[in-house]
C-alpha positions in Angstrom: -81.9 -100.1 -131.7 -79.0 -98.4 -129.9 -79.0 -95.2 -128.0 -76.1 -92.9 -128.3 -75.1 -91.2 -125.1 -74.2 -87.6 -125.4 -71.6 -86.2 -123.1 -72.9 -83.0 -121.3 -71.1 -79.9 -122.3 -68.5 -78.8 -119.7 -69.0 -75.2 -118.6 -66.0 -72.9 -118.7 -66.2 -72.4 -115.0 -66.2 -76.1 -114.3 -63.2 -76.5 -116.7 -61.3 -73.8 -114.8 -62.0 -75.5 -111.5 -60.8 -78.8 -113.0 -57.5 -77.3 -114.0 -57.1 -75.8 -110.5 -57.9 -79.2 -109.0 -55.5 -80.9 -111.4 -52.6 -78.7 -110.1 -53.8 -79.1 -106.5 -53.6 -75.4 -105.8 -54.9 -76.1 -102.3 -51.4 -77.6 -101.5 -49.5 -74.5 -102.5 -48.6 -73.6 -98.9 -46.6 -76.8 -98.6 -44.1 -75.9 -101.3 -44.3 -72.1 -100.9 -43.6 -72.2 -97.1 -40.5 -74.4 -97.8 -39.3 -71.9 -100.4 -39.8 -69.0 -98.1 -37.8 -70.7 -95.4 -34.9 -71.2 -97.9 -35.0 -67.5 -98.6 -33.9 -66.7 -95.1 -30.4 -67.7 -96.2 -27.9 -64.8 -96.5 -28.4 -63.0 -99.7 -25.8 -63.0 -102.5 -26.8 -60.9 -105.5 -30.5 -61.4 -105.1 -32.7 -59.4 -107.5 -36.5 -59.0 -107.8 -36.4 -61.2 -110.9 -34.6 -64.1 -109.2 -36.8 -64.0 -106.2 -40.0 -63.9 -108.3 -38.8 -66.8 -110.4 -37.9 -68.8 -107.3 -41.4 -68.0 -105.8 -43.1 -69.1 -109.1 -41.2 -72.5 -109.0 -42.3 -72.9 -105.3 -45.9 -72.0 -106.1 -46.3 -74.2 -109.1 -43.7 -76.9 -108.4 -46.0 -79.1 -106.3 -48.6 -78.9 -109.1 -46.1 -80.2 -111.6 -45.4 -83.2 -109.4 -49.0 -84.2 -108.9 -49.8 -83.9 -112.6 -47.0 -86.2 -113.4 -48.1 -88.6 -110.6 -51.8 -88.4 -111.7 -50.8 -89.2 -115.3 -49.1 -92.4 -114.2 -51.8 -93.2 -111.5 -54.9 -93.2 -113.7 -55.6 -96.8 -113.0 -55.4 -96.4 -109.2 -57.3 -93.1 -109.3 -60.2 -94.8 -111.1 -60.8 -96.5 -107.7 -59.3 -94.0 -105.2 -60.4 -90.7 -106.8 -62.8 -91.1 -109.7 -63.6 -87.4 -109.7 -60.1 -86.3 -110.4 -59.9 -84.4 -113.8 -58.0 -87.1 -115.7 -60.2 -90.0 -114.6 -63.5 -88.0 -114.8 -62.8 -86.9 -118.4 -62.7 -83.2 -117.5 -59.1 -82.8 -118.9 -57.3 -84.9 -121.5 -54.5 -86.5 -119.5 -51.9 -86.0 -122.3 -53.0 -82.4 -122.8 -52.8 -81.7 -119.0 -49.4 -83.2 -118.7 -48.1 -81.7 -121.9 -49.2 -78.1 -121.0 -47.8 -78.5 -117.5 -44.4 -79.6 -118.8 -44.4 -76.8 -121.4 -45.1 -74.1 -118.8 -42.5 -75.4 -116.4 -40.0 -75.9 -119.2 -40.6 -72.3 -120.3 -39.9 -71.0 -116.8 -36.8 -73.2 -116.6 -35.5 -71.6 -119.8 -36.0 -68.1 -118.3 -34.1 -69.3 -115.2 -31.2 -70.5 -117.3 -30.8 -67.0 -118.6 -31.3 -65.1 -115.3 -29.9 -67.5 -112.7 -28.3 -70.8 -113.9 -28.0 -72.2 -110.4 -31.8 -71.7 -109.9 -32.4 -73.6 -113.2 -30.2 -76.5 -112.1 -32.0 -77.0 -108.8 -35.4 -76.6 -110.5 -34.4 -79.3 -113.0 -33.3 -81.5 -110.2 -36.7 -81.0 -108.4 -38.6 -81.9 -111.6 -36.5 -85.0 -112.0 -37.3 -85.8 -108.4 -41.0 -86.0 -109.3 -40.1 -88.8 -111.7 -38.1 -90.6 -109.1 -41.1 -90.5 -106.8 -43.3 -92.0 -109.5 -40.8 -94.8 -110.1 -40.4 -95.6 -106.4 -44.0 -95.2 -105.2 -44.7 -98.9 -105.4 -41.8 -99.8 -103.1 -42.5 -99.8 -99.4 -41.1 -96.7 -97.7 -39.1 -95.7 -100.8 -41.8 -93.7 -102.4 -42.7 -91.5 -99.5 -39.0 -90.9 -98.6 -38.3 -89.9 -102.3 -41.4 -87.6 -102.2 -40.2 -86.0 -99.0 -36.7 -85.3 -100.3 -38.1 -84.0 -103.6 -40.5 -81.6 -102.1 -37.9 -80.4 -99.6 -35.8 -79.2 -102.5 -38.1 -76.1 -102.6 -36.2 -75.0 -99.5 -32.9 -75.2 -101.6 -34.7 -73.4 -104.4 -35.6 -70.5 -102.1 -32.0 -70.2 -100.9 -30.6 -70.2 -104.5 -33.2 -67.6 -105.5 -31.6 -65.1 -103.1 -28.1 -66.3 -103.8 -27.8 -66.2 -107.6 -24.2 -65.1 -107.5 -23.1 -68.0 -105.4 -22.3 -71.4 -106.9 -25.1 -73.9 -107.3 -23.6 -76.0 -104.5 -22.8 -73.1 -102.3 -25.7 -73.7 -99.9 -25.5 -72.5 -96.3 -25.3 -75.3 -93.7 -28.5 -73.8 -92.0 -30.4 -74.3 -95.3 -29.3 -77.9 -95.6 -30.5 -78.5 -92.0 -33.8 -76.8 -92.8 -34.1 -78.9 -95.9 -33.5 -82.1 -94.0 -36.2 -81.3 -91.4 -38.7 -80.4 -94.2 -37.8 -83.6 -96.0 -38.6 -85.7 -92.9 -41.9 -84.0 -92.2 -43.0 -84.2 -95.9 -42.0 -87.9 -96.1 -44.5 -88.3 -93.2 -47.1 -86.3 -95.1 -46.8 -88.5 -98.1 -47.0 -91.7 -96.0 -50.2 -90.4 -94.2 -51.7 -89.7 -97.6 -51.3 -93.3 -98.6 -53.8 -94.5 -96.0 -56.7 -93.1 -98.1 -55.6 -94.8 -101.3 -55.1 -98.4 -100.1 -57.8 -100.0 -102.3 -56.7 -98.4 -105.6 -53.0 -98.9 -104.8 -53.6 -102.6 -104.3 -55.3 -102.8 -107.7 -52.5 -100.8 -109.4 -49.9 -103.0 -107.8 -48.4 -100.2 -105.6 -46.8 -101.7 -102.5 -47.0 -98.6 -100.4 -46.2 -99.1 -96.7 -49.9 -99.4 -95.6 -50.5 -102.0 -98.4 -47.2 -103.9 -97.7 -47.3 -104.2 -93.9 -50.9 -103.2 -92.9 -52.3 -100.0 -91.5 -51.4 -100.8 -87.8 -47.7 -101.1 -88.4 -47.7 -98.3 -91.0 -49.5 -96.0 -88.6 -46.8 -96.6 -86.0 -44.1 -95.8 -88.5 -45.9 -92.6 -89.5 -45.5 -91.3 -85.9 -41.7 -91.4 -86.3 -41.5 -88.6 -88.9 -43.1 -85.7 -87.0 -41.4 -86.7 -83.8 -38.0 -86.6 -85.4 -38.8 -83.4 -87.2 -40.1 -81.6 -84.1 -37.1 -82.7 -82.0 -34.8 -81.5 -84.8 -36.6 -78.1 -84.8 -36.3 -77.8 -81.0 -32.6 -78.5 -81.4 -32.4 -75.6 -83.9 -34.2 -73.3 -81.5 -31.7 -74.2 -78.7 -28.8 -73.6 -81.0 -30.2 -70.2 -81.9 -31.2 -69.1 -78.4 -28.8 -66.3 -78.5 -30.9 -64.5 -81.1 -33.1 -63.2 -78.4 -36.6 -64.0 -77.0 -38.7 -62.8 -79.8 -37.4 -65.2 -82.6 -37.4 -68.1 -80.2 -40.9 -67.4 -79.0 -42.3 -67.0 -82.5 -40.7 -70.2 -83.6 -41.9 -72.1 -80.5 -45.5 -70.7 -81.0 -45.7 -72.1 -84.5 -44.0 -75.3 -83.6 -46.4 -75.9 -80.7 -49.4 -75.3 -83.0 -47.8 -77.8 -85.5 -47.3 -80.4 -82.8 -50.9 -80.2 -81.7 -52.0 -80.6 -85.4 -49.6 -83.6 -85.8 -51.0 -85.2 -82.7 -54.6 -84.8 -84.0 -53.6 -86.3 -87.4 -51.7 -89.3 -85.9 -54.5 -90.0 -83.4 -56.8 -90.6 -86.4 -54.2 -92.7 -88.2 -53.6 -94.9 -85.1 -57.3 -95.3 -84.1 -59.1 -95.5 -87.4 -56.5 -95.5 -90.2 -58.8 -96.2 -93.2 -62.1 -94.7 -91.9 -60.4 -91.3 -90.9 -57.6 -91.2 -93.4 -58.9 -88.1 -95.1 -59.1 -86.2 -91.9 -55.7 -87.4 -90.9 -54.2 -86.0 -94.1 -55.9 -82.6 -93.7 -54.5 -82.3 -90.2 -51.1 -83.4 -91.3 -51.2 -80.8 -94.1 -52.0 -78.0 -91.6 -49.3 -79.3 -89.2 -46.7 -79.5 -92.0 -47.3 -75.9 -93.1 -47.1 -74.6 -89.5 -43.9 -76.7 -88.9 -42.1 -75.3 -91.9 -43.1 -71.7 -91.1 -41.7 -72.3 -87.6 -38.3 -72.9 -89.1 -38.4 -69.5 -90.9 -39.7 -67.7 -87.8 -36.4 -68.5 -86.0 -34.7 -66.1 -88.5 -37.5 -63.7 -89.5 -40.1 -63.9 -86.8 -42.5 -61.1 -87.8 -42.6 -62.1 -91.4 -43.4 -65.7 -90.7 -45.9 -65.0 -88.0 -47.8 -62.7 -90.3 -47.5 -65.0 -93.3 -48.9 -67.9 -91.2 -52.3 -66.2 -91.0 -53.1 -65.9 -94.8 -51.5 -69.3 -95.5 -53.7 -71.1 -92.9 -56.8 -69.2 -94.0 -56.0 -70.2 -97.6 -55.6 -73.8 -96.6 -59.0 -73.9 -94.8 -60.8 -72.3 -97.6 -59.4 -74.4 -100.4 -59.4 -77.7 -98.6 -63.1 -77.4 -98.2 -63.4 -78.1 -101.9 -62.0 -81.6 -101.3 -64.6 -82.6 -98.7 -67.1 -84.1 -101.1 -64.7 -86.5 -102.6 -62.7 -87.2 -99.4 -59.6 -86.9 -101.5 -57.2 -84.0 -101.0 
């Protein structure tokens, strides 16, 4: 005699929460802050439409990347994050990926009509998600690819306010901002690997903590925020003639970011596997504050004010990840 197990019906609210978790809406400040920094570039034919499309790409762009990554990472997530929607059976992986690509593709088509340069960089960013997926199993290559890919939201922001400029006509300041954001986000990705060591080993991913061990990988992780903070300080010194207020605003956010980086890296160095989740949360806070500090150098009031709701949003939404210890 066999007993047939009946799957409990999923409530609409639980399904909605699953979709929000699938797209990692709690990480929106990472990509949105990068896009806003890019929008400090000198305007060239900006319209409400191009700015809104740019913001939409920055808000949902990170989600597109994690859905692609989760689709490929189902084997590892079965160990690392069994409560993620694809693994837990809350969302059909193929449906989740298909709908995500359909929505992003639709927005891309609109961008082609409204601002071709924005469409080009958006397509490059989406392709970058695949590059990350293909390189994740190579020590250092994966987190570097992820950092560069996510930093492209800074370029997207600049292009959104410069639709009349050529797609390669990006101000030097924007490229410098993008490079700093890429460095810090590469570190963010590396710190995130510490909580996924067991599943990555099973899946055959040779991320840096898997390949060289947590002690060496932890020391390497320190390099990224140090380089980024020094680069930001150099930018502050180069723009000292802007006056005291922009410099003070940028330094205030940068100081807060540095403290959060220190808290994160202390956890990585002292207890890399036991406190990996806390380390990632602190690095997330630090990365957002760091990126906002780059924008504050050009629009201090806007970025100081924007920092308040962004950080509150982070605190509220990251609480939802506490139970699983997976951000």
